[in-house]
Residue, then its C-alpha position, 0 to 999 in steps of 0.5 A: x532182411x538183407x545183411x548189414x554188409x549189403x545194406x552198407x554197400x557204397x558207404x565209407x567207414x572212417x576214423x576221424x582221428x585228427x581232433x580231441x577225440x577219435x570217432x568211428x563213422x559210417x558215412x555216405x552222401x553229400x549235403x547238410x550233415x546228419x549225425x545218427x547216434x546209437x543208444x547205450x552199449x550200441x554201435x554205428x551199425x544200429x543205423x545200418x538200414x538208414x545211412x544210404x536211404x537218408x543219404x539218397x535224400x540229399x544228406x551227408x549222413x554219419x552214423x557213429x560210435x560214441x566214445x567208449x563204444x565200438x571203435x571210437x576213442x576210450x579216453x581215461x579217466x572215465x569221468x562219471x560226473x561228465x557222462x553225457x557232456x563228454x558225448x556232446x563234446x565228441x559231437x562238436x569235435x567231430x563237426x570240427x574235424x569234418x569242417x562242418x559248422x552245423x549238423x542235424x542230429x538223430x539220437x536213439x535212447x542215450x543218443x537222444x539225450x546226447x542230441x538234446x545236451x548238444x543242442x543246449x550246450x552248443x546251439x549254433x552247431x545243431x540244426x534240427x534234432x530227432x529224439x528217437x525213443x530218447x532217454x535222459x529226462x528226469x520225471x517228477x513222480x506221477x507225471x508219466x507212467x514209467x515201467x522200471x521193471x520192463x524198462x531200464x531195470x531189464x535193460x541193465x540186467x541184460x546189458x551186464x549179463x552180455x558184458x560179464x558173460x558174453x555169449x551168443x545167448x546173452x547177447x541175443x537176449x540183450x538185443x531182443x529187448x530192443x525189438x517188438x518181435x524177437x525174430x527181428x534180431x538177426x544172427x548177423x547182428x548177434x555175431x557183430x555185437x558178440x565180436x565187439x563185446x568180446x574185444x577186451x578194450x570194448x568190454x572194459x570200456x562198456x562196463x564203465x559206461x553201463x555201471x554209470x549209465x541207465x540211471x544207476x550211477x552219477x549219470x542220473x544227476x545229469x538228466x534233463x528236467x522239464x524246465x531244460x526241455x522248455x529251453x530247446x529252441x531247435x526244430x524237434x521231432x519226437x519219434x516214438x513207438x507203441x511198444x517202447x519198453x519202459x516208457x510208452x507213447x505218453x512219454x513221447x507225447x509229453x516230451x513233444x508237448x514240452x519242447x516248443x513247437x516240437x512235432x510227434x510221430x509214433x510208429x506202430x509195431x516197434x519197440x526201442x529200435x524203430x529205425x531197424x524194425x521198419x526202416x522205410x517208414x522211419x526214413x520217410x518220416x525223418x526225411x520229410x521232417x528235415x526237408x520241411 
């Protein structure tokens, strides 16, 4: 595996800071805009292995830090009642600053929830959406199999440990939850997240996000229902993995069966970061979907 630095040679790191929100983006390419959104507690480098390959397919690719993450803005007060809505507003504000009318969106985990929320609230600003092991859906009991212990409960525990006692060990344990094999967590990735989590501003902001996220705060009140999914009118790819912790392929298949006309793809030997674990396969599938 090459380093993140080598993966991103030729990309530009920018701060879009002339609008309502400050958004940090790793950007490359020309063509239709494609915004890549990480999951809770993450950062733009979650897509470090995908930015340039997808740009080479003819897209203007931006992998961003969500609000309260990384080097993007950390507005106060943190509004628990508008958890995901604030992220959707950030995406539209970013497009306004870019001078772009519409963008495709891929979101991983929380990022998928943001993609759906943005498509529903601002349908004219969104092209196609890719839901990469997405979060943010409220399921009725028994509809799908959800493993809370191995899924959101484990993620919550590891996230809080990494923020309350940031060390290389707690952060590596948090990152290993994302991968089907622990050795896919590189030392460089651990060092990067350690550098972020030990910044006082980032740490304080992420504690608020985690305390209200992962289904343990008021964010749960904003989860999308199956009826909401039925109203998504954008071409959609549900991108899942066979080892996604907490919610297996049946969950991805269920989502694809509800969203009108949605396509479904399941990557083998991957967990919650398929774009990192098998980037070439991920990029091929995404590019084919966007070009179809």
